[in-house]
C-alpha positions in Angstrom: 20.8 11.3 29.4 23.6 9.6 30.0 24.3 5.9 29.1 23.9 3.3 31.7 27.6 2.0 32.8 26.2 -1.6 33.0 25.4 -2.1 29.6 27.9 0.1 27.6 27.4 0.6 24.2 30.1 -0.8 22.2 29.2 0.1 18.4 26.7 2.3 16.7 25.0 2.4 13.3 24.6 5.9 12.3 22.1 7.0 9.6 24.6 9.3 8.1 23.9 12.0 5.1 26.8 13.9 5.8 24.2 17.0 6.2 24.5 19.6 9.3 23.0 17.2 12.2 24.6 14.1 11.3 27.9 15.4 10.8 27.7 17.0 14.7 26.6 13.5 15.5 29.7 11.4 15.2 31.9 13.5 17.5 29.1 13.9 19.7 28.6 10.0 20.2 32.2 9.4 20.5 32.3 12.3 23.4 29.2 11.1 25.2 29.1 7.5 24.8 32.7 6.7 24.2 31.6 3.8 21.2 33.1 3.1 17.9 30.6 4.9 15.2 29.9 3.2 11.8 28.1 5.4 9.6 25.5 4.2 7.0 24.4 6.4 3.7 21.0 5.2 1.7 21.2 6.3 -1.7 17.5 6.6 -2.0 17.6 8.8 -5.3 18.8 12.2 -3.5 20.9 12.8 -6.1 23.8 13.9 -4.0 27.2 13.3 -4.8 28.5 10.6 -2.7 32.0 10.4 -3.7 33.2 12.5 -0.9 31.1 11.2 1.8 33.5 8.9 3.2 36.0 10.9 3.8 34.2 13.6 5.7 32.7 10.7 8.0 36.3 9.3 8.6 37.3 13.0 9.3 34.4 13.6 12.0 35.7 10.5 13.5 33.7 7.3 12.3 35.3 4.1 11.7 34.0 3.2 8.4 30.8 4.2 6.0 28.7 1.8 4.3 26.8 3.1 1.4 23.9 1.0 -0.3 22.0 2.1 -3.5 18.3 1.3 -2.5 16.5 3.4 -5.4 15.2 0.0 -7.1 14.2 -1.6 -3.8 12.7 1.9 -2.6 10.6 2.1 -5.9 9.6 -1.5 -6.4 8.7 -2.5 -2.5 7.7 1.2 -1.1 6.8 3.7 -3.8 4.8 1.5 -5.9 2.7 0.0 -2.9 2.2 3.0 -1.8 1.3 4.6 -5.4 -1.4 1.3 -6.4 -3.0 2.1 -2.8 -3.6 5.6 -3.7 -2.3 7.0 -0.4 -2.3 10.8 0.4 -1.9 12.3 3.8 -4.3 15.1 4.5 -5.5 16.0 1.1 -2.1 17.1 -0.4 0.9 15.3 1.0 2.4 12.2 -0.9 4.5 11.0 1.9 7.7 11.3 0.3 9.6 11.5 3.5 7.4 8.9 5.4 8.0 6.1 3.1 11.5 6.4 2.8 12.4 6.1 6.5 11.4 2.5 7.0 13.6 1.6 4.0 16.3 3.5 5.5 15.6 1.7 9.2 15.4 -1.8 7.9 19.0 -1.6 6.2 20.3 0.0 9.5 19.3 -2.9 11.4 20.7 -4.9 8.8 24.1 -3.0 8.9 24.0 -3.4 12.5 23.8 -7.3 12.2 26.4 -7.1 9.8 28.9 -5.1 11.8 28.2 -6.4 15.1 26.6 -2.8 16.1 24.5 -3.2 19.5 22.9 0.2 19.0 21.5 2.7 16.2 21.5 6.6 16.1 19.7 8.6 13.9 19.2 12.7 13.6 15.6 13.2 13.8 14.8 16.2 16.4 12.1 15.2 19.1 9.6 17.1 17.9 9.3 15.6 14.3 8.0 12.6 12.8 10.8 10.8 11.5 12.1 9.7 15.3 8.8 8.0 15.7 9.4 6.2 11.9 13.0 5.3 12.6 12.3 3.9 16.1 9.2 1.5 15.3 10.9 0.1 12.5 13.9 -0.8 14.4 11.3 -2.2 17.5 9.6 -4.5 14.8 12.7 -5.9 13.1 15.2 -5.9 16.0 14.2 -4.8 19.3 17.3 -5.9 21.0 19.1 -3.1 19.2 19.4 0.5 21.3 18.1 3.1 20.2 20.2 6.7 20.5 18.3 9.8 19.6 21.0 12.7 20.3 18.1 15.6 19.8 16.8 14.1 23.0 19.7 14.6 24.9 22.2 16.9 23.8 22.2 20.7 24.7 21.8 21.8 20.6 18.7 23.4 20.5 18.4 25.2 16.9 20.2 24.6 13.7 22.7 27.9 14.6 24.0 25.9 17.9 24.9 22.9 15.2 26.5 25.1 12.9 28.6 26.4 16.0 29.4 22.8 17.4 30.4 21.8 14.1 32.9 24.6 13.7 34.2 24.0 17.0 34.9 20.5 15.9 36.3 21.1 12.8 33.3 19.4 10.5 32.7 21.4 7.4 28.6 21.7 6.8 26.9 23.2 4.0 23.9 25.3 6.0 24.5 29.0 6.4 23.0 31.1 9.4 21.7 33.4 6.1 19.8 30.5 4.5 18.8 27.6 6.6 16.4 25.0 5.2 15.7 21.6 6.6 15.5 19.5 3.2 14.6 16.0 2.5 15.5 14.9 -1.1 14.6 11.3 -2.6 13.5 9.6 -5.5 10.0 10.4 -5.0 10.2 14.0 -3.8 12.2 17.1 -2.4 10.8 18.8 0.9 11.2 22.1 2.3 10.8 23.1 5.9 12.0 25.9 8.4 13.6 29.4 7.7 11.1 31.7 6.0 8.5 28.8 5.7 8.3 28.8 9.6 5.7 31.8 9.1 2.7 30.2 7.3 1.6 33.4 5.8 4.8 33.9 3.8 4.8 33.0 0.3 7.5 30.5 -0.5 11.0 32.3 -2.4 11.2 31.1 -6.1 14.9 30.4 -5.4 14.0 27.8 -2.9 12.6 25.1 -5.4 15.0 23.1 -6.8 13.3 20.6 -8.8 10.6 22.5 -10.4 9.7 25.2 -12.8 7.2 27.7 -11.6 4.1 27.8 -13.6 4.7 30.9 -15.3 8.2 29.9 -16.3 7.0 26.5 -17.8 7.1 26.4 -21.5 4.1 27.3 -23.5 3.7 24.1 -25.4 1.9 21.3 -23.4 4.0 18.0 -22.9 1.8 14.4 -23.7 2.7 11.4 -21.7 1.2 7.8 -22.3 1.4 5.8 -19.1 1.4 2.0 -19.4 0.2 0.3 -16.4 0.2 -3.9 -15.8 -1.6 -4.5 -12.5 -1.7 -1.4 -11.0 2.0 -0.8 -11.4 3.7 1.8 -14.2 5.8 -0.2 -16.9 6.3 2.3 -20.0 6.2 6.0 -20.7 5.3 6.7 -24.4 6.1 3.3 -25.3 9.4 2.8 -23.4 9.7 0.4 -21.0 11.6 1.4 -17.7 12.1 0.0 -14.4 10.3 1.8 -11.5 13.2 3.8 -10.6 14.1 5.0 -13.8 10.6 6.0 -14.7 10.1 7.8 -11.6 12.9 9.7 -12.2 11.7 10.5 -15.8 8.6 11.6 -14.9 10.5 13.8 -12.2 12.3 15.5 -15.0 9.5 15.9 -17.4 7.0 16.9 -14.7 9.3 19.2 -13.1 9.7 21.2 -16.0 6.2 21.9 -16.5 5.6 23.0 -13.1 4.1 19.9 -11.6 3.9 18.7 -8.2 4.3 21.6 -6.0 2.3 21.6 -2.3 2.2 24.0 -0.2 0.8 22.5 3.1 0.6 23.0 7.3 -0.1 19.5 8.1 -0.8 17.7 11.6 2.4 15.6 12.7 2.0 12.7 14.7 3.6 14.0 17.7 0.6 16.3 18.3 1.7 19.9 16.5 1.4 21.6 13.1 4.2 21.9 10.8 4.6 24.0 7.3 6.3 22.1 4.7 6.6 22.6 1.0 6.8 19.7 -1.2 8.0 19.2 -4.8 6.7 15.5 -6.3 6.6 16.0 -10.2 6.4 12.3 -10.6 4.7 11.0 -7.7 2.0 13.3 -8.8 1.6 12.5 -12.5 1.4 8.7 -11.6 -0.6 9.3 -8.8 -3.4 10.8 -11.3 -3.1 8.6 -14.2 -3.6 5.5 -11.6 -6.7 7.3 -10.6 -7.9 7.8 -14.2 -7.4 4.0 -14.9 -8.9 2.9 -11.7 -11.9 4.7 -12.4 -12.7 3.1 -16.0 -12.0 -0.5 -14.1 -13.0 -0.7 -11.2 -16.6 -1.1 -9.9 -18.3 1.1 -7.6 -18.2 -0.5 -4.6 -14.9 -1.3 -4.7 -13.4 2.3 -5.6 -15.5 3.7 -3.1 -14.2 1.3 -0.4 -10.6 1.8 -1.8 -10.8 5.4 -1.0 -11.3 4.7 2.3 -8.2 2.3 2.3 -6.1 4.8 0.9 -6.7 7.1 3.9 -5.7 4.5 6.2 -2.6 3.5 4.3 -1.6 6.9 4.6 -2.2 7.4 7.8 -0.2 4.6 9.3 2.5 5.3 6.5 2.9 8.7 8.2 2.7 7.3 11.3 5.7 4.8 10.9 3.8 1.9 11.2 5.0 0.5 7.8 6.1 -3.0 9.2 2.4 -3.8 10.6 0.5 -6.6 10.0 -2.3 -4.0 9.3 0.1 -2.8 6.3 0.5 -6.0 5.1 -3.2 -6.8 5.1 -4.1 -3.6 3.4 -1.4 -4.3 1.0 -3.3 -7.7 0.2 -6.7 -5.8 -0.2 -5.2 -3.6 -2.8 -3.4 -6.5 -4.5 -6.7 -8.1 -5.0 -8.1 -4.8 -6.5 -5.3 -4.2 -9.0 -5.7 -7.1 -11.7 -7.8 -5.2 -14.0 -5.8 -2.0 -13.6 -3.8 -2.4 -16.8 -3.8 -0.4 -19.6 -2.9 3.3 -20.7 -3.7 6.8 -19.4 -3.0 10.0 -21.8 -2.2 13.2 -19.7 -1.1 16.5 -20.9 1.3 18.5 -18.8 0.6 22.4 -19.2 2.2 25.1 -16.8 1.2 23.4 -13.6 -2.2 21.4 -14.4 -2.7 17.8 -15.5 -5.2 17.3 -18.0 -6.5 13.9 -19.0 -6.5 13.5 -22.7 -7.3 9.4 -22.8 -7.7 6.5 -21.2 -8.4 2.6 -22.2 -8.1 -0.9 -20.8 -9.1 -4.0 -22.0 -10.4 -4.3 -18.6 -12.5 -1.3 -19.1 -16.3 -1.3 -17.3 -17.2 1.8 -19.7 -19.6 0.8 -22.3 -21.0 3.2 -24.8 -24.0 1.5 -25.6 -25.3 1.6 -21.7 -23.8 5.0 -21.1 -25.1 6.4 -24.4 -28.4 9.3 -24.3 -29.1 7.9 -27.5 -31.2 5.1 -28.9 -30.2 1.7 -27.1 -31.5 -1.6 -26.3 -29.5 -2.5 -23.2 -31.4 -0.2 -20.7 -35.3 0.6 -20.5 -35.4 3.7 -19.0 -39.1 3.3 -17.7 -37.0 0.8 -15.1 -35.7 3.7 -13.2 -39.2 4.9 -11.9 -39.5 1.8 -9.7 -36.0 2.2 -8.6 -36.2 5.9 -7.5 -39.7 4.8 -5.8 -37.6 2.3 -3.7 -34.4 4.2 -3.3 -36.5 7.0 -1.9 -39.3 5.3 0.3 -37.7 6.3 3.8 -37.8 10.2 2.6 -41.3 9.5 1.4 -42.2 7.6 5.0 -40.8 10.7 6.8 -42.7 12.9 4.4 -46.0 11.1 5.2 -45.7 11.4 9.0 -45.1 15.0 8.9 -41.5 14.4 10.3 -39.1 17.5 10.2 -36.2 17.8 7.9 -33.2 17.6 9.6 -31.5 21.0 9.6 -34.2 22.8 8.2 -37.3 22.9 10.7 -36.1 20.7 13.8 -37.4 22.0 17.0 -34.8 24.2 18.8 -34.4 23.2 22.6 -35.7 25.6 25.1 -33.0 26.9 27.2 -35.3 29.0 29.2 -36.2 26.3 31.6 -32.9 26.3 32.8 -31.3 29.0 35.3 -27.9 30.2 35.7 -26.2 29.6 38.8 
């Protein structure tokens, strides 16, 4: 799609990582749009050395590189709210890539305002979810900005093509033809796609994993963690208070050592196709387990059951890029109203890929031993249960007295003999 000559683009802010895709986008934008390219790199805890990134961006043709350390903002304003909501996509995925995109896109818009940019570019492919996440965020925050998605325009159709393009333009890249994995790393997780994983029958190769040990190679001695929460937010581990980002990083290290947080998932992309990904999320897996245990102690039945419904919706809108929406804000308001009593400590045992609950306590606990005990007590009259059961099962009793069939057992079958084939 060629640029509109009546509205030429003067300056583009590119979401830049220095990886294969974004490296080749810089010269491509200059060649095809004749515009200035400002690169923006978000430090969201990907753990990469960014010291040489500016030289690489400038050598590729960018006018400047802007880097922002977003780790604490990422943890406090995105990861912790998602954790408190209990969001998990399709039973396994802890949304590490999904939740980072609105943060990065928000700062892309901020940088565009700062440098006078009139467009934003990203390296997401036309087959993936990230294009939606980036662009919906830009639309929500400043719809005046134009969006350029090279993967939807150029002739490059594979990573092999991109490597060849980079070679032709003297852009150094780290990907090779022998081992090509599409990875996304941040404070919350590390994801792997492509290569061997394109066939979901293949077992992931052990050298692919980078932040977690295999359960077989994990230590033979378990590790105990006591995680303290204040109103649903983790604030300390083993008595040491930490910032949200520092706490997550610490749990990543401990959990990774003990083989925690590996997920192999065939998921449904928003764009309609399935994809196979492998995720490493040690700290997030630990925090989700601890948070759930504490909620089970302090939230009443109706609230916790409905919160599970909210968690599914929260995961769905996060995955689909709808972070900056009234619905997400409304869901956060509900979640916030439930988290006051989620204050206390959970003790977990990590052992060879397993998270084993070893205790939980809270001053807001709804658990009462004198109510739950099977021994002698005076707060619950067991004879009251008879009347409760009679009322609770009244509809079942009426159905039986009326000789109505039990669904799935003796329901009448339709008579297809009355219908003739054409």
